[in-house]
MILO-394604 format. One record per atom (N, C-alpha, C): residue number from 1; residue in one letter; atom name; x, y, z. Coordinates in steps of 0.2 Angstrom, whole numbers, plus 2048, in hexadecimal, padded with zeros to 3 digits. Layout:
<recs>
<num->NUM residuo->A atomo->CA X->X Y->Y Z->Z>
...
</recs>
This chain:
<recs>
<num->1 residuo->M atomo->N X->DE0 Y->5F5 Z->BB1>
<num->1 residuo->M atomo->CA X->DE1 Y->5EE Z->BB2>
<num->1 residuo->M atomo->C X->DE7 Y->5EC Z->BAD>
<num->2 residuo->V atomo->N X->DE6 Y->5EE Z->BA7>
<num->2 residuo->V atomo->CA X->DEB Y->5EC Z->BA2>
<num->2 residuo->V atomo->C X->DF1 Y->5EF Z->BA4>
<num->3 residuo->K atomo->N X->DF1 Y->5F6 Z->BA6>
<num->3 residuo->K atomo->CA X->DF8 Y->5F9 Z->BA8>
<num->3 residuo->K atomo->C X->DFB Y->5F5 Z->BAD>
<num->4 residuo->S atomo->N X->DF7 Y->5F3 Z->BB2>
<num->4 residuo->S atomo->CA X->DFA Y->5EF Z->BB8>
<num->4 residuo->S atomo->C X->DFD Y->5E9 Z->BB5>
<num->5 residuo->A atomo->N X->DFA Y->5E5 Z->BB1>
<num->5 residuo->A atomo->CA X->DFC Y->5DF Z->BAE>
<num->5 residuo->A atomo->C X->E02 Y->5E0 Z->BAA>
<num->6 residuo->M atomo->N X->E03 Y->5E6 Z->BA7>
<num->6 residuo->M atomo->CA X->E09 Y->5E7 Z->BA3>
<num->6 residuo->M atomo->C X->E0F Y->5E9 Z->BA7>
<num->7 residuo->A atomo->N X->E0D Y->5EC Z->BAD>
<num->7 residuo->A atomo->CA X->E13 Y->5EE Z->BB2>
<num->7 residuo->A atomo->C X->E15 Y->5E7 Z->BB5>
<num->8 residuo->L atomo->N X->E11 Y->5E3 Z->BB7>
<num->8 residuo->L atomo->CA X->E13 Y->5DD Z->BB9>
<num->8 residuo->L atomo->C X->E17 Y->5D9 Z->BB4>
<num->9 residuo->F atomo->N X->E15 Y->5D9 Z->BAE>
<num->9 residuo->F atomo->CA X->E18 Y->5D5 Z->BA9>
<num->9 residuo->F atomo->C X->E1F Y->5D8 Z->BA8>
<num->10 residuo->L atomo->N X->E20 Y->5DF Z->BA8>
<num->10 residuo->L atomo->CA X->E26 Y->5E2 Z->BA7>
<num->10 residuo->L atomo->C X->E2B Y->5E0 Z->BAC>
<num->11 residuo->V atomo->N X->E29 Y->5E0 Z->BB3>
<num->11 residuo->V atomo->CA X->E2D Y->5DE Z->BB8>
<num->11 residuo->V atomo->C X->E2F Y->5D7 Z->BB7>
<num->12 residuo->L atomo->N X->E2B Y->5D2 Z->BB6>
<num->12 residuo->L atomo->CA X->E2D Y->5CB Z->BB5>
<num->12 residuo->L atomo->C X->E31 Y->5CA Z->BAF>
<num->13 residuo->L atomo->N X->E2F Y->5CE Z->BA9>
<num->13 residuo->L atomo->CA X->E33 Y->5CD Z->BA3>
<num->13 residuo->L atomo->C X->E3A Y->5CF Z->BA5>
<num->14 residuo->A atomo->N X->E3B Y->5D5 Z->BA8>
<num->14 residuo->A atomo->CA X->E42 Y->5D7 Z->BAA>
<num->14 residuo->A atomo->C X->E46 Y->5D2 Z->BAE>
<num->15 residuo->T atomo->N X->E42 Y->5CF Z->BB2>
<num->15 residuo->T atomo->CA X->E46 Y->5C9 Z->BB6>
<num->15 residuo->T atomo->C X->E48 Y->5C4 Z->BB1>
<num->16 residuo->A atomo->N X->E44 Y->5C2 Z->BAD>
<num->16 residuo->A atomo->CA X->E45 Y->5BD Z->BA8>
<num->16 residuo->A atomo->C X->E4B Y->5BE Z->BA3>
<num->17 residuo->R atomo->N X->E4C Y->5C4 Z->BA2>
<num->17 residuo->R atomo->CA X->E51 Y->5C6 Z->B9D>
<num->17 residuo->R atomo->C X->E58 Y->5C6 Z->BA0>
<num->18 residuo->L atomo->N X->E58 Y->5C5 Z->BA6>
<num->18 residuo->L atomo->CA X->E5F Y->5C4 Z->BA9>
<num->18 residuo->L atomo->C X->E62 Y->5BD Z->BA8>
<num->19 residuo->V atomo->N X->E5E Y->5B9 Z->BA6>
<num->19 residuo->V atomo->CA X->E61 Y->5B2 Z->BA5>
<num->19 residuo->V atomo->C X->E64 Y->5B1 Z->B9E>
<num->20 residuo->V atomo->N X->E6A Y->5AD Z->B9E>
<num->20 residuo->V atomo->CA X->E6D Y->5AC Z->B98>
<num->20 residuo->V atomo->C X->E6C Y->5A5 Z->B95>
<num->21 residuo->E atomo->N X->E6B Y->5A0 Z->B9A>
<num->21 residuo->E atomo->CA X->E6A Y->599 Z->B97>
<num->21 residuo->E atomo->C X->E63 Y->596 Z->B99>
<num->22 residuo->P atomo->N X->E60 Y->593 Z->B94>
<num->22 residuo->P atomo->CA X->E59 Y->591 Z->B95>
<num->22 residuo->P atomo->C X->E5A Y->58B Z->B9A>
<num->23 residuo->V atomo->N X->E54 Y->58A Z->B9E>
<num->23 residuo->V atomo->CA X->E54 Y->584 Z->BA2>
<num->23 residuo->V atomo->C X->E4E Y->580 Z->BA0>
<num->24 residuo->E atomo->N X->E48 Y->582 Z->B9E>
<num->24 residuo->E atomo->CA X->E43 Y->57E Z->B9C>
<num->24 residuo->E atomo->C X->E3D Y->583 Z->B99>
<num->25 residuo->A atomo->N X->E38 Y->580 Z->B96>
<num->25 residuo->A atomo->CA X->E33 Y->585 Z->B93>
<num->25 residuo->A atomo->C X->E2F Y->587 Z->B99>
<num->26 residuo->L atomo->N X->E2D Y->58D Z->B99>
<num->26 residuo->L atomo->CA X->E29 Y->590 Z->B9E>
<num->26 residuo->L atomo->C X->E21 Y->590 Z->B9D>
<num->27 residuo->G atomo->N X->E1D Y->58E Z->BA2>
<num->27 residuo->G atomo->CA X->E16 Y->58E Z->BA1>
<num->27 residuo->G atomo->C X->E13 Y->592 Z->BA6>
<num->28 residuo->C atomo->N X->E0C Y->593 Z->BA5>
<num->28 residuo->C atomo->CA X->E08 Y->597 Z->BAA>
<num->28 residuo->C atomo->C X->E09 Y->594 Z->BB1>
<num->29 residuo->N atomo->N X->E09 Y->58D Z->BB2>
<num->29 residuo->N atomo->CA X->E09 Y->58A Z->BB8>
<num->29 residuo->N atomo->C X->E10 Y->58C Z->BBC>
<num->30 residuo->D atomo->N X->E15 Y->58D Z->BB8>
<num->30 residuo->D atomo->CA X->E1C Y->58F Z->BBB>
<num->30 residuo->D atomo->C X->E1C Y->596 Z->BBD>
<num->31 residuo->L atomo->N X->E18 Y->59A Z->BBA>
<num->31 residuo->L atomo->CA X->E17 Y->5A1 Z->BBC>
<num->31 residuo->L atomo->C X->E13 Y->5A3 Z->BC2>
<num->32 residuo->A atomo->N X->E0E Y->59E Z->BC3>
<num->32 residuo->A atomo->CA X->E08 Y->59F Z->BC8>
<num->32 residuo->A atomo->C X->E0B Y->5A0 Z->BCF>
<num->33 residuo->P atomo->N X->E10 Y->59C Z->BD1>
<num->33 residuo->P atomo->CA X->E13 Y->59D Z->BD8>
<num->33 residuo->P atomo->C X->E16 Y->5A4 Z->BD9>
<num->34 residuo->A atomo->N X->E19 Y->5A7 Z->BD4>
<num->34 residuo->A atomo->CA X->E1C Y->5AE Z->BD5>
<num->34 residuo->A atomo->C X->E17 Y->5B3 Z->BD5>
<num->35 residuo->V atomo->N X->E11 Y->5B2 Z->BD1>
<num->35 residuo->V atomo->CA X->E0C Y->5B7 Z->BD2>
<num->35 residuo->V atomo->C X->E09 Y->5B7 Z->BD9>
<num->36 residuo->V atomo->N X->E07 Y->5B1 Z->BDB>
<num->36 residuo->V atomo->CA X->E04 Y->5B0 Z->BE2>
<num->36 residuo->V atomo->C X->E09 Y->5B2 Z->BE7>
<num->37 residuo->Q atomo->N X->E0F Y->5B1 Z->BE7>
<num->37 residuo->Q atomo->CA X->E14 Y->5B3 Z->BEC>
<num->37 residuo->Q atomo->C X->E15 Y->5BB Z->BEC>
<num->38 residuo->C atomo->N X->E14 Y->5BE Z->BE6>
<num->38 residuo->C atomo->CA X->E15 Y->5C5 Z->BE6>
<num->38 residuo->C atomo->C X->E0F Y->5C9 Z->BE6>
<num->39 residuo->A atomo->N X->E09 Y->5C6 Z->BE6>
<num->39 residuo->A atomo->CA X->E03 Y->5CA Z->BE6>
<num->39 residuo->A atomo->C X->E02 Y->5CE Z->BEC>
<num->40 residuo->P atomo->N X->E04 Y->5CC Z->BF3>
<num->40 residuo->P atomo->CA X->E02 Y->5D0 Z->BF8>
<num->40 residuo->P atomo->C X->E06 Y->5D7 Z->BF8>
<num->41 residuo->Y atomo->N X->E0C Y->5D6 Z->BF5>
<num->41 residuo->Y atomo->CA X->E10 Y->5DC Z->BF4>
<num->41 residuo->Y atomo->C X->E0E Y->5E1 Z->BEF>
<num->42 residuo->A atomo->N X->E0C Y->5DD Z->BE9>
<num->42 residuo->A atomo->CA X->E0A Y->5E1 Z->BE3>
<num->42 residuo->A atomo->C X->E03 Y->5E4 Z->BE4>
<num->43 residuo->L atomo->N X->DFF Y->5E1 Z->BE9>
<num->43 residuo->L atomo->CA X->DF8 Y->5E4 Z->BEB>
<num->43 residuo->L atomo->C X->DF9 Y->5EA Z->BF0>
<num->44 residuo->G atomo->N X->DFF Y->5EB Z->BF3>
<num->44 residuo->G atomo->CA X->E00 Y->5F0 Z->BF8>
<num->44 residuo->G atomo->C X->DFE Y->5ED Z->BFF>
<num->45 residuo->N atomo->N X->DFD Y->5E7 Z->C00>
<num->45 residuo->N atomo->CA X->DFB Y->5E4 Z->C07>
<num->45 residuo->N atomo->C X->E01 Y->5E3 Z->C0B>
<num->46 residuo->V atomo->N X->E07 Y->5E3 Z->C09>
<num->46 residuo->V atomo->CA X->E0D Y->5E3 Z->C0D>
<num->46 residuo->V atomo->C X->E12 Y->5E8 Z->C0A>
<num->47 residuo->A atomo->N X->E17 Y->5EA Z->C0F>
<num->47 residuo->A atomo->CA X->E1B Y->5EF Z->C0D>
<num->47 residuo->A atomo->C X->E21 Y->5EC Z->C09>
<num->48 residuo->Q atomo->N X->E23 Y->5E6 Z->C0A>
<num->48 residuo->Q atomo->CA X->E29 Y->5E3 Z->C06>
<num->48 residuo->Q atomo->C X->E27 Y->5DC Z->C03>
<num->49 residuo->P atomo->N X->E2A Y->5DB Z->BFD>
<num->49 residuo->P atomo->CA X->E28 Y->5D4 Z->BFA>
<num->49 residuo->P atomo->C X->E2B Y->5CF Z->BFF>
<num->50 residuo->S atomo->N X->E27 Y->5C9 Z->BFF>
<num->50 residuo->S atomo->CA X->E29 Y->5C4 Z->C04>
<num->50 residuo->S atomo->C X->E30 Y->5C0 Z->C01>
<num->51 residuo->A atomo->N X->E33 Y->5BC Z->C05>
<num->51 residuo->A atomo->CA X->E38 Y->5B8 Z->C02>
<num->51 residuo->A atomo->C X->E36 Y->5B3 Z->BFD>
<num->52 residuo->G atomo->N X->E30 Y->5B1 Z->BFE>
<num->52 residuo->G atomo->CA X->E2D Y->5AC Z->BF9>
<num->52 residuo->G atomo->C X->E2C Y->5B0 Z->BF2>
<num->53 residuo->C atomo->N X->E2A Y->5B6 Z->BF2>
<num->53 residuo->C atomo->CA X->E2A Y->5BA Z->BEC>
<num->53 residuo->C atomo->C X->E30 Y->5BB Z->BE9>
<num->54 residuo->C atomo->N X->E35 Y->5BD Z->BED>
<num->54 residuo->C atomo->CA X->E3C Y->5BD Z->BEA>
<num->54 residuo->C atomo->C X->E3F Y->5B7 Z->BE7>
<num->55 residuo->N atomo->N X->E3E Y->5B1 Z->BEB>
<num->55 residuo->N atomo->CA X->E40 Y->5AB Z->BE8>
<num->55 residuo->N atomo->C X->E3C Y->5A9 Z->BE2>
<num->56 residuo->E atomo->N X->E36 Y->5AA Z->BE1>
<num->56 residuo->E atomo->CA X->E32 Y->5A8 Z->BDB>
<num->56 residuo->E atomo->C X->E34 Y->5AC Z->BD5>
<num->57 residuo->L atomo->N X->E36 Y->5B3 Z->BD6>
<num->57 residuo->L atomo->CA X->E38 Y->5B7 Z->BD1>
<num->57 residuo->L atomo->C X->E3F Y->5B5 Z->BCE>
<num->58 residuo->Q atomo->N X->E43 Y->5B3 Z->BD3>
<num->58 residuo->Q atomo->CA X->E4A Y->5B0 Z->BD1>
<num->58 residuo->Q atomo->C X->E49 Y->5A9 Z->BCD>
<num->59 residuo->R atomo->N X->E44 Y->5A5 Z->BCF>
<num->59 residuo->R atomo->CA X->E42 Y->59F Z->BCC>
<num->59 residuo->R atomo->C X->E40 Y->5A0 Z->BC5>
<num->60 residuo->V atomo->N X->E3B Y->5A5 Z->BC4>
<num->60 residuo->V atomo->CA X->E39 Y->5A7 Z->BBD>
<num->60 residuo->V atomo->C X->E3E Y->5AA Z->BB9>
<num->61 residuo->K atomo->N X->E42 Y->5AE Z->BBC>
<num->61 residuo->K atomo->CA X->E48 Y->5B1 Z->BB8>
<num->61 residuo->K atomo->C X->E4C Y->5AB Z->BB5>
<num->62 residuo->G atomo->N X->E4D Y->5A6 Z->BB9>
<num->62 residuo->G atomo->CA X->E51 Y->5A0 Z->BB7>
<num->62 residuo->G atomo->C X->E4E Y->59C Z->BB1>
<num->63 residuo->M atomo->N X->E47 Y->59D Z->BB1>
<num->63 residuo->M atomo->CA X->E43 Y->598 Z->BAC>
<num->63 residuo->M atomo->C X->E42 Y->59C Z->BA5>
<num->64 residuo->A atomo->N X->E41 Y->5A3 Z->BA6>
<num->64 residuo->A atomo->CA X->E3E Y->5A6 Z->BA0>
<num->64 residuo->A atomo->C X->E44 Y->5A9 Z->B9C>
<num->65 residuo->S atomo->N X->E47 Y->5A5 Z->B98>
<num->65 residuo->S atomo->CA X->E4E Y->5A7 Z->B95>
<num->65 residuo->S atomo->C X->E4D Y->5A8 Z->B8E>
<num->66 residuo->T atomo->N X->E48 Y->5A6 Z->B8B>
<num->66 residuo->T atomo->CA X->E47 Y->5A7 Z->B83>
<num->66 residuo->T atomo->C X->E41 Y->5AC Z->B82>
<num->67 residuo->T atomo->N X->E41 Y->5AE Z->B7C>
<num->67 residuo->T atomo->CA X->E3C Y->5B3 Z->B7A>
<num->67 residuo->T atomo->C X->E35 Y->5AF Z->B7A>
<num->68 residuo->A atomo->N X->E35 Y->5A9 Z->B78>
<num->68 residuo->A atomo->CA X->E2F Y->5A5 Z->B79>
<num->68 residuo->A atomo->C X->E2D Y->5A4 Z->B80>
<num->69 residuo->D atomo->N X->E31 Y->5A3 Z->B85>
<num->69 residuo->D atomo->CA X->E30 Y->5A3 Z->B8C>
<num->69 residuo->D atomo->C X->E2D Y->5AA Z->B8E>
<num->70 residuo->R atomo->N X->E30 Y->5AF Z->B8C>
<num->70 residuo->R atomo->CA X->E2D Y->5B6 Z->B8E>
<num->70 residuo->R atomo->C X->E27 Y->5B7 Z->B8B>
<num->71 residuo->R atomo->N X->E25 Y->5B5 Z->B85>
<num->71 residuo->R atomo->CA X->E1F Y->5B6 Z->B82>
<num->71 residuo->R atomo->C X->E1A Y->5B2 Z->B86>
<num->72 residuo->Q atomo->N X->E1B Y->5AC Z->B88>
<num->72 residuo->Q atomo->CA X->E17 Y->5A8 Z->B8C>
<num->72 residuo->Q atomo->C X->E15 Y->5AB Z->B92>
<num->73 residuo->M atomo->N X->E1B Y->5AE Z->B96>
<num->73 residuo->M atomo->CA X->E1A Y->5B1 Z->B9C>
<num->73 residuo->M atomo->C X->E15 Y->5B7 Z->B9B>
<num->74 residuo->C atomo->N X->E15 Y->5BB Z->B96>
<num->74 residuo->C atomo->CA X->E11 Y->5C0 Z->B95>
<num->74 residuo->C atomo->C X->E0A Y->5BE Z->B94>
<num->75 residuo->S atomo->N X->E09 Y->5B8 Z->B90>
<num->75 residuo->S atomo->CA X->E02 Y->5B6 Z->B8F>
<num->75 residuo->S atomo->C X->DFF Y->5B3 Z->B96>
<num->76 residuo->C atomo->N X->E03 Y->5B0 Z->B9A>
<num->76 residuo->C atomo->CA X->E01 Y->5AE Z->BA1>
<num->76 residuo->C atomo->C X->DFF Y->5B4 Z->BA5>
<num->77 residuo->L atomo->N X->E03 Y->5B9 Z->BA5>
<num->77 residuo->L atomo->CA X->E02 Y->5BF Z->BA9>
<num->77 residuo->L atomo->C X->DFB Y->5C2 Z->BA7>
<num->78 residuo->K atomo->N X->DFA Y->5C2 Z->BA1>
<num->78 residuo->K atomo->CA X->DF3 Y->5C5 Z->B9E>
<num->78 residuo->K atomo->C X->DEE Y->5C1 Z->BA1>
<num->79 residuo->Q atomo->N X->DEF Y->5BA Z->BA2>
<num->79 residuo->Q atomo->CA X->DE9 Y->5B6 Z->BA4>
<num->79 residuo->Q atomo->C X->DE8 Y->5B7 Z->BAC>
<num->80 residuo->Y atomo->N X->DEE Y->5B9 Z->BAF>
<num->80 residuo->Y atomo->CA X->DEE Y->5BA Z->BB7>
<num->80 residuo->Y atomo->C X->DEB Y->5C1 Z->BB9>
<num->81 residuo->A atomo->N X->DEC Y->5C6 Z->BB4>
<num->81 residuo->A atomo->CA X->DEB Y->5CD Z->BB6>
<num->81 residuo->A atomo->C X->DE4 Y->5CE Z->BB8>
<num->82 residuo->P atomo->N X->DDF Y->5CB Z->BB6>
<num->82 residuo->P atomo->CA X->DD8 Y->5CD Z->BB8>
<num->82 residuo->P atomo->C X->DD7 Y->5CA Z->BBF>
<num->83 residuo->R atomo->N X->DDB Y->5C6 Z->BC2>
<num->83 residuo->R atomo->CA X->DDA Y->5C4 Z->BC9>
<num->83 residuo->R atomo->C X->DDD Y->5C9 Z->BCE>
<num->84 residuo->F atomo->N X->DE1 Y->5CD Z->BCB>
<num->84 residuo->F atomo->CA X->DE4 Y->5D2 Z->BD0>
<num->84 residuo->F atomo->C X->DE3 Y->5D9 Z->BCD>
<num->85 residuo->P atomo->N X->DDC Y->5DC Z->BCE>
<num->85 residuo->P atomo->CA X->DDB Y->5E2 Z->BCB>
<num->85 residuo->P atomo->C X->DDD Y->5E8 Z->BCF>
<num->86 residuo->N atomo->N X->DDF Y->5E7 Z->BD5>
<num->86 residuo->N atomo->CA X->DE2 Y->5ED Z->BD9>
<num->86 residuo->N atomo->C X->DE9 Y->5ED Z->BDA>
<num->87 residuo->V atomo->N X->DED Y->5EB Z->BD5>
<num->87 residuo->V atomo->CA X->DF4 Y->5EB Z->BD5>
<num->87 residuo->V atomo->C X->DF7 Y->5F2 Z->BD6>
<num->88 residuo->K atomo->N X->DFB Y->5F3 Z->BDA>
<num->88 residuo->K atomo->CA X->DFE Y->5FA Z->BDB>
<num->88 residuo->K atomo->C X->E05 Y->5FA Z->BD7>
<num->89 residuo->E atomo->N X->E04 Y->5FF Z->BD2>
<num->89 residuo->E atomo->CA X->E09 Y->5FF Z->BCD>
<num->89 residuo->E atomo->C X->E10 Y->601 Z->BD0>
<num->90 residuo->A atomo->N X->E10 Y->605 Z->BD5>
<num->90 residuo->A atomo->CA X->E16 Y->608 Z->BD8>
<num->90 residuo->A atomo->C X->E19 Y->602 Z->BDB>
<num->91 residuo->A atomo->N X->E16 Y->5FD Z->BDE>
<num->91 residuo->A atomo->CA X->E18 Y->5F7 Z->BE1>
<num->91 residuo->A atomo->C X->E1C Y->5F3 Z->BDC>
<num->92 residuo->L atomo->N X->E18 Y->5F2 Z->BD6>
<num->92 residuo->L atomo->CA X->E1B Y->5EE Z->BD1>
<num->92 residuo->L atomo->C X->E22 Y->5F1 Z->BCE>
<num->93 residuo->A atomo->N X->E22 Y->5F8 Z->BCE>
<num->93 residuo->A atomo->CA X->E27 Y->5FB Z->BCB>
<num->93 residuo->A atomo->C X->E2D Y->5FA Z->BD0>
<num->94 residuo->A atomo->N X->E2C Y->5FA Z->BD6>
<num->94 residuo->A atomo->CA X->E31 Y->5F9 Z->BDB>
<num->94 residuo->A atomo->C X->E34 Y->5F2 Z->BDC>
<num->95 residuo->L atomo->N X->E30 Y->5ED Z->BDA>
<num->95 residuo->L atomo->CA X->E31 Y->5E6 Z->BDB>
<num->95 residuo->L atomo->C X->E38 Y->5E4 Z->BD9>
<num->96 residuo->P atomo->N X->E3A Y->5E5 Z->BD3>
<num->96 residuo->P atomo->CA X->E41 Y->5E3 Z->BD1>
<num->96 residuo->P atomo->C X->E47 Y->5E5 Z->BD6>
<num->97 residuo->Q atomo->N X->E46 Y->5EB Z->BD8>
<num->97 residuo->Q atomo->CA X->E4B Y->5EE Z->BDD>
<num->97 residuo->Q atomo->C X->E4A Y->5EB Z->BE4>
<num->98 residuo->R atomo->N X->E44 Y->5E9 Z->BE6>
<num->98 residuo->R atomo->CA X->E43 Y->5E6 Z->BEC>
<num->98 residuo->R atomo->C X->E45 Y->5DF Z->BED>
<num->99 residuo->V atomo->N X->E45 Y->5DC Z->BE7>
<num->99 residuo->V atomo->CA X->E47 Y->5D5 Z->BE7>
<num->99 residuo->V atomo->C X->E4F Y->5D4 Z->BE4>
<num->100 residuo->M atomo->N X->E52 Y->5DA Z->BE4>
<num->100 residuo->M atomo->CA X->E59 Y->5DA Z->BE1>
<num->100 residuo->M atomo->C X->E5A Y->5D8 Z->BDA>
<num->101 residuo->I atomo->N X->E55 Y->5D9 Z->BD6>
<num->101 residuo->I atomo->CA X->E56 Y->5D8 Z->BCF>
<num->101 residuo->I atomo->C X->E57 Y->5DE Z->BCB>
<num->102 residuo->F atomo->N X->E5D Y->5E0 Z->BC9>
<num->102 residuo->F atomo->CA X->E5E Y->5E6 Z->BC6>
<num->102 residuo->F atomo->C X->E5D Y->5E6 Z->BBE>
<num->103 residuo->L atomo->N X->E59 Y->5EC Z->BBC>
<num->103 residuo->L atomo->CA X->E57 Y->5EC Z->BB6>
<num->103 residuo->L atomo->C X->E5B Y->5F1 Z->BB1>
<num->104 residuo->H atomo->N X->E60 Y->5F4 Z->BB4>
<num->104 residuo->H atomo->CA X->E64 Y->5F9 Z->BB1>
<num->104 residuo->H atomo->C X->E69 Y->5F6 Z->BAC>
<num->105 residuo->E atomo->N X->E69 Y->5EF Z->BAC>
<num->105 residuo->E atomo->CA X->E6E Y->5EC Z->BA7>
<num->105 residuo->E atomo->C X->E6B Y->5EC Z->BA0>
<num->106 residuo->Y atomo->N X->E65 Y->5EE Z->B9F>
<num->106 residuo->Y atomo->CA X->E62 Y->5ED Z->B99>
<num->106 residuo->Y atomo->C X->E61 Y->5F4 Z->B96>
<num->107 residuo->A atomo->N X->E61 Y->5F5 Z->B8F>
<num->107 residuo->A atomo->CA X->E60 Y->5FB Z->B8C>
<num->107 residuo->A atomo->C X->E59 Y->5FE Z->B8E>
<num->108 residuo->G atomo->N X->E58 Y->604 Z->B8F>
<num->108 residuo->G atomo->CA X->E52 Y->607 Z->B90>
<num->108 residuo->G atomo->C X->E51 Y->608 Z->B98>
<num->109 residuo->Y atomo->N X->E55 Y->605 Z->B9C>
<num->109 residuo->Y atomo->CA X->E54 Y->606 Z->BA3>
<num->109 residuo->Y atomo->C X->E59 Y->60A Z->BA6>
<num->110 residuo->P atomo->N X->E57 Y->60F Z->BAA>
<num->110 residuo->P atomo->CA X->E5D Y->614 Z->BAD>
<num->110 residuo->P atomo->C X->E61 Y->610 Z->BB1>
<num->111 residuo->K atomo->N X->E67 Y->612 Z->BB2>
<num->111 residuo->K atomo->CA X->E6C Y->610 Z->BB6>
<num->111 residuo->K atomo->C X->E6C Y->613 Z->BBD>
</recs>
């Protein structure tokens, strides 16, 4: 379960790192819609993430612009993780590409 939560965190963290300018402080209530919208895909219930999932990840990406925001996002995901014990790690790993958020721009990710 912790491994799945960390995988989800890394996906959302990577989306957040793409932002240059801060918009506002990020809270758990801001992250909840993304978790809910992406859950069917992350749980393996559907083959593709929904448009709502993609939109929510883009929204979170626009909000999580500071280190403090990303730490808050991590804390929130740890709170949400127990609610989703059957997360498919392969689905989470594929999520950035499925929603057209590319991770290779950051050190440590293959191009």
